[in-house]
C-alpha positions in Angstrom: 1.4 88.6 365.2 4.5 90.2 363.4 3.8 93.0 361.3 5.5 93.0 357.8 7.8 95.7 356.7 6.3 97.7 353.8 7.4 99.3 350.5 10.0 97.5 348.4 10.7 95.2 351.3 7.4 93.6 351.2 7.0 93.6 347.4 8.1 89.7 347.1 4.9 88.7 348.7 3.3 89.4 345.1 4.1 88.2 341.7 4.1 92.0 340.6 6.8 92.4 337.5 9.8 94.1 338.8 10.3 96.3 335.8 6.8 97.6 335.8 5.6 100.6 337.9 2.6 99.3 339.6 0.6 102.3 341.1 -3.0 101.4 340.3 -3.9 99.0 343.0 -7.5 100.4 342.9 -8.5 99.0 339.7 -8.1 95.3 340.2 -5.9 94.9 343.4 -3.1 92.4 343.4 -3.5 88.9 345.1 -0.5 87.9 347.2 1.2 84.5 347.2 -0.2 83.2 350.6 -3.6 84.1 349.4 -3.2 82.3 346.0 -1.7 79.4 347.9 -4.9 79.3 350.1 -7.3 79.6 347.0 -5.3 76.6 345.4 -5.7 74.6 348.6 -9.6 75.0 348.3 -9.5 74.1 344.7 -7.3 70.9 345.3 -9.9 70.0 348.3 -12.7 70.4 345.9 -11.2 68.3 343.2 -10.5 65.4 345.4 -14.2 64.6 345.6 -16.3 67.3 344.0 -19.8 66.1 344.9 -18.8 65.6 348.5 -17.3 69.0 348.6 -20.2 70.8 347.4 -22.7 69.0 349.5 -20.7 68.5 352.9 -18.1 71.0 352.9 -19.0 74.1 351.1 -22.1 75.2 352.8 -20.4 75.5 356.3 -17.2 76.8 354.8 -19.1 79.4 352.9 -20.9 80.7 356.0 -17.6 80.6 358.0 -15.9 82.7 355.4 -18.9 85.2 355.7 -18.5 85.3 359.5 -14.8 86.0 359.2 -15.7 88.9 356.7 -18.5 90.1 359.0 -16.0 90.6 361.9 -14.0 92.7 359.6 -16.7 95.1 358.6 -18.8 95.4 361.5 -21.7 93.1 360.4 -23.2 89.7 361.0 -22.3 86.9 358.7 -26.1 86.0 358.1 -26.6 89.3 356.5 -23.7 88.8 354.0 -23.8 87.0 350.6 -20.9 86.5 348.3 -20.9 87.9 344.8 -18.4 88.1 342.0 -17.8 91.8 342.2 -19.6 95.0 343.4 -21.1 95.6 340.0 -22.8 92.2 340.4 -24.0 93.2 343.8 -25.5 96.3 342.6 -27.2 94.4 339.8 -28.8 92.0 342.2 -30.4 94.7 344.1 -31.3 97.0 341.1 -32.8 94.1 339.2 -34.8 93.0 342.3 -36.7 96.5 342.1 -40.3 97.0 341.2 -40.8 100.5 339.9 -43.7 102.2 338.5 -43.9 104.7 335.5 -42.4 108.0 336.3 -40.7 106.7 339.6 -37.2 107.9 339.9 -33.8 106.3 340.9 -31.1 108.7 341.9 -27.7 108.4 340.9 -24.3 110.4 341.2 -23.0 112.2 338.3 -19.7 110.6 339.2 -21.1 107.3 339.8 -19.4 104.3 338.3 -20.2 103.7 334.8 -21.5 100.2 334.8 -23.7 100.7 337.7 -25.1 103.9 336.1 -25.7 101.8 333.0 -27.4 99.3 335.1 -29.8 101.8 336.5 -30.8 103.2 333.2 -31.4 99.7 332.0 -33.8 98.8 335.0 -35.4 102.1 334.7 -36.2 101.8 331.2 -37.9 98.5 331.7 -40.5 100.1 334.1 -40.8 103.4 332.3 -39.0 105.0 335.2 -36.5 107.9 335.3 -32.9 108.3 336.2 -32.2 111.5 338.1 -28.7 112.8 338.9 -26.9 114.7 342.0 -24.0 116.5 340.9 -20.7 116.1 342.9 -18.8 119.5 342.9 -15.3 118.9 341.4 -12.5 119.6 342.1 -12.1 120.5 345.7 -15.7 119.8 347.0 -17.0 120.2 350.3 -19.1 117.7 352.3 -21.6 120.2 352.9 -22.0 120.8 349.2 -22.2 117.2 348.3 -24.8 116.4 350.9 -26.8 119.6 349.9 -26.9 118.6 346.3 -28.0 115.0 347.1 -30.9 116.4 349.2 -31.9 118.8 346.6 -32.1 116.1 344.0 -34.7 114.2 345.8 -38.4 114.3 344.7 -41.6 112.7 346.0 -41.1 110.1 343.0 -37.5 109.1 344.4 -37.6 105.3 345.1 -34.0 104.4 345.6 -30.6 106.2 345.8 -27.4 104.7 344.6 -24.4 106.2 346.3 -20.8 105.5 345.7 -18.9 105.2 349.0 -15.6 106.1 347.2 -15.9 107.4 343.7 -13.8 105.5 341.0 -12.9 108.3 338.6 -12.5 111.1 341.2 -11.3 108.9 344.1 -13.5 111.0 346.7 -14.5 109.5 350.0 -18.0 110.7 350.4 -19.6 111.5 353.8 -21.7 108.4 353.6 -23.1 108.5 357.1 -24.5 112.1 356.5 -25.7 111.1 353.1 -27.7 108.1 354.4 -29.2 110.1 357.3 -30.6 112.7 354.8 -31.9 109.9 352.4 -33.4 107.7 355.2 -35.1 110.8 356.8 -36.8 111.3 353.3 -37.8 107.6 353.2 -35.6 106.8 350.2 -33.7 103.3 350.6 -30.1 103.5 349.9 -27.8 101.1 347.9 -24.1 101.8 348.4 -21.6 100.9 345.6 -18.5 100.3 348.1 -16.2 98.9 345.6 -13.2 100.6 347.0 -14.2 100.5 350.6 -13.0 97.1 352.1 -9.4 97.4 353.0 -8.9 101.0 352.0 -10.8 102.5 354.9 -12.4 101.1 358.1 -15.9 99.9 357.6 -18.8 99.4 360.0 -22.0 98.2 358.5 -23.9 98.9 361.7 -23.2 102.7 361.6 -23.2 103.3 357.9 -27.2 103.6 357.6 -27.6 101.8 354.2 -30.1 99.3 353.1 -27.6 97.5 351.0 -23.8 97.7 350.8 -21.8 95.9 348.1 -17.8 95.9 348.3 -15.0 94.1 346.5 -12.5 91.9 348.3 -10.2 91.6 345.3 -9.1 95.2 345.4 -7.8 96.6 348.6 -8.3 93.4 350.5 -6.1 91.5 348.1 -8.6 88.7 347.9 -8.5 86.5 344.7 -10.4 88.1 341.7 -14.1 87.4 341.6 -14.4 87.9 345.5 -17.0 90.5 346.6 -19.9 90.9 349.0 -23.5 92.1 349.2 -24.6 93.0 352.8 -28.2 93.6 353.3 -29.8 94.9 356.6 -32.2 92.4 358.0 -35.4 94.5 356.9 -33.9 94.8 353.4 -33.6 91.2 352.4 -37.2 90.2 351.5 -37.6 90.3 347.9 -33.8 90.5 347.0 -32.7 87.8 344.5 -29.3 87.0 342.9 -29.2 87.8 339.2 -28.8 84.0 338.5 -32.1 82.2 339.9 -31.4 78.7 340.9 -32.7 75.9 343.5 -32.9 78.4 346.4 -35.5 80.5 345.0 -38.1 81.2 347.8 -35.7 79.9 350.4 -34.7 83.4 351.7 -31.5 85.6 351.1 -28.8 83.2 351.9 -30.5 80.1 350.3 -30.7 82.2 347.0 -27.2 83.7 347.1 -25.1 80.9 348.5 -26.0 78.8 345.5 -26.6 79.7 342.1 -25.0 76.9 340.3 -21.7 75.1 339.9 -18.9 77.5 340.0 -15.5 78.0 341.6 -16.1 79.0 345.2 -12.4 79.4 346.0 -12.2 83.2 345.9 -14.9 83.6 348.6 -13.4 80.8 350.7 -10.0 82.5 350.6 -11.2 85.8 352.2 -10.0 84.8 355.8 -6.4 84.3 354.3 -6.7 87.9 352.6 -8.0 89.5 355.8 -5.2 87.7 357.8 -2.5 89.1 355.4 -4.1 92.5 355.6 -3.5 92.5 359.3 0.0 91.2 359.0 0.6 94.2 356.8 -0.5 96.4 359.7 -4.4 96.6 359.3 -5.4 100.0 360.3 -1.9 101.4 360.4 -1.1 100.2 357.1 -4.4 101.8 355.8 -3.3 105.0 357.4 0.0 104.8 355.8 -1.5 104.1 352.4 -3.6 107.4 352.6 -0.6 109.5 353.6 1.8 108.0 350.9 -0.9 108.8 348.4 -1.1 112.3 349.3 2.7 112.5 349.4 2.8 111.0 346.0 0.2 113.4 344.6 2.0 116.4 345.9 5.3 115.2 344.2 3.7 114.8 340.9 1.7 118.0 341.0 4.8 119.8 341.8 6.8 118.0 339.1 4.0 118.9 336.4 3.4 122.4 338.0 -0.3 121.5 338.3 -2.8 120.7 341.1 -4.3 118.0 343.0 -8.0 117.4 343.1 -8.9 117.2 346.8 -7.3 117.2 350.1 -8.4 116.2 353.5 -11.0 113.9 355.0 -12.5 113.0 351.6 -9.2 111.6 350.2 -7.9 108.2 350.6 -5.4 106.0 349.2 -6.3 107.0 345.6 -5.4 110.7 344.5 -5.8 112.7 341.5 -3.4 115.2 339.9 -4.2 117.3 336.8 -2.3 116.6 333.7 -1.1 119.7 332.0 -2.9 119.1 328.7 -3.2 122.8 327.6 -6.7 122.0 325.9 -10.0 120.7 326.8 -9.9 116.9 327.5 -12.0 114.2 326.0 -12.2 110.4 326.3 -10.1 110.0 323.1 -7.3 112.1 324.5 -7.5 110.2 327.8 -7.1 106.7 326.1 -4.2 107.9 324.1 -2.4 109.3 327.1 -3.3 106.1 329.1 -1.8 104.0 326.3 1.4 106.0 326.3 1.7 105.6 330.0 1.1 101.8 329.6 3.8 101.8 326.9 6.3 103.7 329.2 5.8 101.0 331.9 3.3 102.2 334.2 -0.4 101.4 334.8 -1.8 104.8 336.4 -5.1 105.4 334.7 -6.3 108.8 333.5 -10.0 110.3 333.9 -11.8 113.3 332.2 -13.5 115.4 334.9 -14.5 119.0 334.8 -13.1 119.3 331.2 -9.5 118.5 332.5 -7.5 115.4 332.2 -6.6 113.7 335.6 -4.0 111.2 336.5 -5.2 108.8 339.3 -2.5 107.0 341.5 -3.0 104.6 344.1 -0.8 103.8 347.2 -0.6 100.3 348.7 1.8 98.4 350.9 4.3 97.6 348.3 4.6 101.2 347.1 7.1 103.8 348.4 7.9 107.6 347.7 10.3 106.6 344.9 7.4 105.1 342.7 5.8 108.5 342.6 9.0 110.5 341.7 9.3 107.9 338.9 5.6 108.3 337.9 6.0 112.0 337.8 9.0 111.7 335.5 7.0 109.3 333.2 4.0 111.6 333.2 6.1 114.6 332.2 7.6 113.0 329.4 4.4 111.6 328.1 2.8 115.0 328.3 5.7 116.5 326.2 5.1 113.8 323.6 1.3 114.5 323.4 2.0 118.2 323.1 4.7 117.6 320.3 
């Protein structure tokens, strides 16, 4: 298989606007033309005879797609169900819970907002409590993170929801160490791995979680609406999708594979997305993305005379650079700065963490060093405008 050149030379594989600086692959990904073509081929096949497709083609095709994904993430297809996004996967697990009054569900203070809200919603229905483990920031250590999670456990902790890669702070958490501590305490683990597939190498067999949900539409470049929920064999009983349909009572796959009429083409295109990922270089491309993100963050930090949020093994293809705001940050300021960045022609998001405003950048196959030099100039100009 021929590996494609990266950077500007491969950008034509996407429909990305040439006059816009795309440095935020982490939010929604970007689906390449070849995967969009595969998705359309599945749609066309379905529409030639929809009822025949749903009955005779879809069941086997869906399981074949799961087997292909399983080989990529170190799992077995029978333990994988497709969902629309990682938030939906988390909802399926959380809304299958049975809690008692004063039971506790542990989350991270830097956990994804939508999932934290789901935890609160479920806990309130049972009269349970949401507890929180603090992730030190900036420049955390693995030991401090593991120690803080262990210290937040109590005899009432019934579930821990752990982000594999935090969204706002872009930290790759020491997941195997965390799950070992939680499993030793008898606490089941749900991993929100929204940013994991395609950004880092995954192996479900060694992670140690009960459930892991990840997006295909981000770093794997699958179509929007393609994600998966992996459940260990001993954690599938009693797990239900958020839409109950004809498969109720038939087991994990019977319930998740059919929740009603929908467009299944995003799931059926996952094989094309994985194949394209490998054509980009697979593991070598992932390593390049991580190195490029580090280089880009350093360039911008130097241009702005500020700092990056973290370095080393807990950083991946997303990095944070502190913006020189000169005053405490809040969400209103963050939204104002992000809007200015969009108007200036780039999509880099901003986040408020530890009282400061941080710019998050992503690095993917179509990016190169010049993108981050340009981003640094845009950010410097926006910060001057905000200060004026």
